[in-house]
N, C-alpha and C positions, 0 to 999 in steps of 0.2 A: 212630458208629463205635466199634470195640473199642479196648481199651488198646493192643493190638499195632499197630493202624492209626494211632493217635495218636503212636506213638513217633517215627517219622521227622519229624513236624511239630515235636514238642518238641525233638528234637535240633537241628534247623535253627534254631529260635528261640534256644536256648542258645548255639549256635556263633556266631550273628550278634551276640548281646549281648556275648560275650567279645571277638570280633574288632573290633567297632565301638568298644569301649572302649580299644583299644590306643593308646598315646600315640605321636605322631609326633615326629620329631627336631626340635629347636629350630634356627632359622637361626643362622648365624654373625653375631655382632654387628659393626657397622661399626667401622672403624679410627678411633679418637678419641685416638690417642696424643699428639696435639698438646696435649691438656689435662692430661697427666700431670706437667707441671712443678710444682714446689713452690709457686710464687707467680707473680703477674702481673708482667710486665716493669716496669711503672711503679708498682707498689704501694709504699706507704709505711706505716710503722707508724702506725696510726690507731686511735682508740677504737672499740670494737665496739658497734654498736647492736643490742640483743637483740630488739627488737620487730620482727617481720616486717612489720607495718603501718607501713612507713617514714614515711608521711605524718604520723603522730602526732608524729614528731620535730620537726616545724615548730612545734608547740605553737600551732596556729591552729584555733580551734573551727569557723570557717566552712569552712576547707579540709577538715577531717575530716568535717563534715556533708555537703559536696558529694561527696566521694569515696564515702562510704557510700551516699549516695542513688544515685550513678551505677552502683555495682556491682550494684544490683538493678533499676534503672529504665532504664538505658541500652538503646537498641534493639538494638545489636550484641550485648549480653549476652543479651537476651531471645531474639533470633534463634538464638544459640548454644544456648540451653536447648531450643528447639524441635528443633534438630538432634539433640540427645541423645535426645529422644523418638522421632524418626524412626529413629535408629540402633538404639535398643533394640528397636523393633518389627521392624527387619530382623534383629536378632540372634535374636529369638524365632522368626521365620520360618525362618532358616537352621538353628537348632538342632532344629527340628521334623523335619528329614530324618533325624535319628538315631533317631527313634522310629517305631513302626508307626502307620499311619492306620486308625482304626476308625470305621466308619459303620454306621448302622442304615437298612435299606431295607424298604419294604413296598409291597404292591400289592393291589388288589381288582378283579376283573373279573366281569362277568355277561353272558354271550352267549346270546341266545335267537333262534331262527330262525322259529318259527311253522309249521314244516313238519309233515307227518303223522308219526305215531309210527313208521311203518315206515321212513321216510327218516331219522328221528332216530337210528335204530340205527347208521347209518353216520356221521352228523354230529350228535352230541348237543348239547343245551343244556348249557352249563357255567357253573359259578360257582366262582371260586377266590379264596382269600385267602392271601397269602404274606407272611411276615416273615423277615428274615435279618439276621445280623450279619456284615459284611464286614470283612476285615482285609487290609491291604496294607503291605508293608515292603520297602524297598530295603536289602539287607544290605551294610553298608559294610565290605566285607572289605579294601579297599585304602586306606581313609582319606580318600576324596574328600569325603564329607559332613562328617566331623570337621574336615578342613582348612577347608571352607567355613564351618562354625560358628565355628571359631577366628578366621577373618578377620572375620566379622561381629561377634564379641565385641570384637576389637581396634578395629574401626570405632567401636563404641560407646564404648570407652575413649578413643579419639581425640577423639570429640565432647565427652566430659566434660572432657578437657584443653583443648579449644577454648573451653569456658566460662571456665576459669581464664585462658586466654590473652586472651580478650576483656576480662575484668576487669582483668588486668594492664595492658593497653594503655590502657583507659579511665581507670584510676587515674592513670597517668603523664600522660595528656593533660589531665585535669582539673587536676592540680597545676600543669602547665606554663601552662595558660591562666589559672589563678588568680594565679600569680606575675606573669605579664605584665600582668594587670588591675591588681593592686596597685601594681606598679612604674610603670605608666602614670599612675595617680592620684597617686603620690608625685611623679613628675616634673612633672605638671601643677601641683601645689601649689608646688613649687620654682620652676618657670618663671614662675608668676604673681608670686611674690615677686621674682624676678630682673627681670621686666618692669617691675614697679613701681619697683624701684631704678634701672633704666636710664632709665625715664621721668623720674624725679626728676633724674637726671644730665643728660638732654637739656634739661629746663626750666632747670636752673641754668646750663648752658652757654649757652643763648640769652640769659639775663640777663647773663652775663659778656660775651657778644659785643656786647650793647647798650651795655655800659659800656666797651667797647674792651679788655677783658681776655682775649678769646678771638677766634679767627678763624672765618671761615665754614667752613673745613675742619673745625675742631673741632665745630661745630654739625652739619655733614653727617655726620661720623663717629658722633656720638651718636645722631642720628636714624636712621641706618642700623642701628645696633645694636638700637634699639627695634623696627624693622620686622623684623629678622632673628629676634628672639625671638618676636614676634607670629606669624610664619610657622610656628613650631614647635608652636604650640598646636593648630591644627585636626587635624593627623595624630594627636596624642595623644588628643584627644577622640574621634576615629574609632576608635582602638585600644581605648579604654575601652568604647565601645558595641559593637564587634565581638566583643570577648572576653566581654562579658556574654551576648550572644545565643549565642555558641559554647558557653559553659558551660550555658546553658539546654538546648541540643540534646543535650549530653553527658549530662545528668541526665534526659533524656526529658521535658522540660517545654516549654511553649509559649514560644517566644522573644519573643512580643509582651507577655508578662507578666513583671514583675520577679521575680527570685528572692529569696525571703525570706532565704536565707543571705547574699546580697550586700547587701541593704538593711539587714540587721541590723549589718553591719560599717560603723561610722561613719568614724572617721579612718583614712586609708590608712596601712599599715605593712607592713614585711617582717621576719619573725622570722629569727633566726639558724638556718641550715640544720643538720640533724644531720650528724654525722661517721659515715660508713659504713665497714665493714671489707670489703675485697675478698676475703679468704680465699684459697682455691686455685681454679685454673681448673676442676678436675674437679667442684667443687661446683655449677658451672653446669648440669651434666647433671641434677641433682636439683631445681634451683631454677627454671630458666627454663621457663615453660609451652610456649614455641614449640619448645624442644628435646625436651620430652616428647611433644609432638604429632608431631614429625618421627620420633621413635623408634617410636611406636606405628604410624605409617603404614608405616614400613619392615617392622615385624613383620607387619602385615596383608598387605602385598604378598608377603612370604615365605610366608604361609599360603596365599594364592591360588596361588602357584607350586606348592606341594605338591598343591593341588586339581587344577590343570591336569595335573600329572604323573600323578596317580592316574586321571584320566579316560581314559588310554590303556589301562588294564587292564579286564578283563571286569567287568560289573555283574550282580549277582544280585538277583532279586526273588522275594519270597515273597507268595503270595496265598492266602487261605482264606475260606470262607463257612460259616456255621452258621445254618440256618433251619428253618422249619416251614411246611407247606402244608396248607390245608384245602380239599378239592376236592369238588364236587358235579356228577354227570353225570345229566341227565334226572331231576332231583329226587331222585336217589339219593345220599345223603350218604355219602362215604367217610371212613374214619377219618383223623384228622390224621396227616400224614406228616412225620417229621423227616428232614432231609437235610444233608449237609456235603460240601464240596469243599476240596481243598488242592492247591497247585501251586507248584513251584519252577522258575523260569526264569532264563536268563542271556542277556546280549547282549555280544558281543565285537567290537570294531572290527577289520575285516580290510583294508578299503581305503577311505580317505577323501580321497585325493589330497593328503595332507600337511596336512589341516586341524588335527588334534590336535597334530601336531608344531609347526605354526606357532603354535598357541595357547600351547604351552609356551615357545617362543622369545619370543613377545610378552610373556608374563608374566615371563619371566626378565629381559628388558630393563627392565620396569617395576620389578622388585625391585631391580635394580642401580641404576636411577635414584633410587629411594627411599633406597638406601644412600648414594649420593653426595650427595643432598640433605641427609641427616642430617649427614654429615661436613662439608659446606659450612656448614650452620647452626651447628655447633659452632665451626668456625674463625671464623665471623662473630661469634658471641657473645663469644669471647675477644678479638677485635679491638674490639668495642664497649666492653668493659670497659677495655681498655688505653687506647683513645682517650679514654674518659670520665675515666679517672684522670689522664691528661696534662692535659686541659682543666681539670679541677678543681684540680689542684695549681698550675697556672700562674695560674688565676683567683684562688686564695688569695693568691699572691704579688702579683698586681695589686691586689687589694682591700686588702692591707696597705699597699701604696704609696699608694693613693688615700686611705686613712684618714690616713696620715702627712701627705699634702698638705693634707687638710682641717684637721688639727690645726695645721699651720704657718700656714695662712691665718687660722684663728681667733686664733692668737697674734698675728699681724700686725694683725688687726682691733682687738684689745684695745690694742695699742700706738698704733694710729691714733686710737682714741677718746680715749686719754690725751693724745696730742699735740693733738687738736682742742680738748679742754677747756682746754689750756694756751695755745691760740692759735698753735701752731707750724705747723699745716696748716689748709687751708681746707676748706669743706664738700665740694667736688668730690673731693678726695683721700680723704676719709672714705667717700664713696659708692663710689669705686673699690675700696676695701678691702672694703666690704660686698658689692659685686658679685662680687669674687673669691672670697669665702667661699661665696656661693650657687652659683657655678659649680663650685667644688670639691665641695660637697655634692651637686650634681646628678650629677657624675661618680661620686661614691661610691655614689649610689643605683643607677646603671647597673651598677657593679661588684657591689653586693650582690645585685641581681636576677640578674645573670649567674651569680653563685656559686650562688644557689638553683636556677637552671635546670640548671646542670651537676650539682648534687647529685641532682636529679630524673632526669637522664639516666643517672647512675651507678646509681641505685637501679633504674631500668628495665633497664639492661644486666645487672645482677646477678640479675634475675628477681624483683625486689620488695624488695630490701634484705635485711639480715640481722638 
C-alpha cells in the first residue's frame, strides 16, 4: 500500500496509544479519622526500641533462630509467596490488553485433480504458499483495559503484602509458643522442687504423728498437698511436648524430630522482655501488614469499578494483516504477490436487559464493602494496641507485686533458717518457709511469662514493634 493508504492506519495507532495512556482518577481513600489522635488512650512514656525485629529484644538466641527459620520455611509463608507468583502472572496477562497482539501465520496448499487439460482450464491445479503478519488491538479509549491492568497490579501488591502479613503472624506465634514452652519448663522445675519440699513435710509430719506431736488431720493435709502438686505435673509435661511439636510445624519441620534450636537450649529461662513504644495510631497504617493488605484490596476493587463503568461505553478494535502469497496455476508460476488489509471496528451495547448496569452496581457494592473492611481493620488495630497496652501495664504492676512477695518470702526464709539454727523453731516450720518461697517463685514465673506474652501481643498489634 502507498503512504497515503497507510496514513489512516498510523493515525489510528497513534490515537489509540495516546488515549490508552490517559490516567484514570484515583478513588477516594477510606475514612480513617479515628487514627488521627496524637497518641493511644492507654499509652505511657516508654523507652523506644529502635529495631523493627522486635524479637531480638528478648536476647534469646534460640528464639531468634526459630523466628528467622519460620519466616522462610513456614508453609503459610511459602503459600503466600506462590500467591505472589500467581498474581504477577495475572498482572502480566491483564497488562497485555493495553498492547497490540501480533502473530505470524503461514500456509501451504497443493491441489491436483488429474483431470484432462481441457477441464483444468476451468478448474486448475493450484499450489499456494502464504505468509502473513497479523495485528489485532483493542483501542482502550475509555480506560477499561487500563483499569483492569491497575486492578491486577494492585492484586499483585496485595499478594506481596500478604507475604509480610504471613511472616508477621508466624513471628508472633513462634515467640508466643516459645515463651509458653520455656515457662512450662520453668514451672516444672519449680514444681519438682516444691513437690520434694512438700514430700519432706509429709514425711516429717508422719514422724511427728507417730510421736504424738501431730494429728491425723495434719498428716492428711500434708499428704493432700503432695497429691495436689503431683497432679499439676502431667499437664505441664503435656504443654511442653505440645509446644515443641507446634514450634516444629511453625518452622516447617517434622514434628517427630526434635528441633536443634530447642535441644541446644539447656536450662529453662525467661529473659526480660523489651519495652516497646506505641507511638501514634496513624503509624499503624504504615506498620501493620494486614492494614496494608486491606488498603490494597480497596484500591483493587475501586479499579475494577472503573473497569465495569467503562464497559458500558463503545469498544473499538483495530485489525491489520501484511503478507505475501506465492501462487502456481497448472504449473504456471505467478509472481509473488504482496497484500495487506486494515480494518477499524467498534461495538456498542444498545440493549442487554440491565446486565452492564447490574455489573456496575455489583462492583460498586464490592468497592464499598472493601472500604468498610479497611475502616473496620483500622479501628480493630487501634483497639488491639490499646487493649495490649492495658494488659501490659497491668501485668507490669502485677509482676512488681509478685517480685515483692518473693523477696519478702526469701527474707522470711533467711530468718527461719537463723531461728532453726538457734533451735527456736523445728524442722517443719523451716520446711513451711521453704515451701512458701517456692510457691512465690512459681507465681513470679507465671507473671514473668505473662509479661513476655503481653509484650509479644503488643509487638504484634503494632505491626512488628518499633
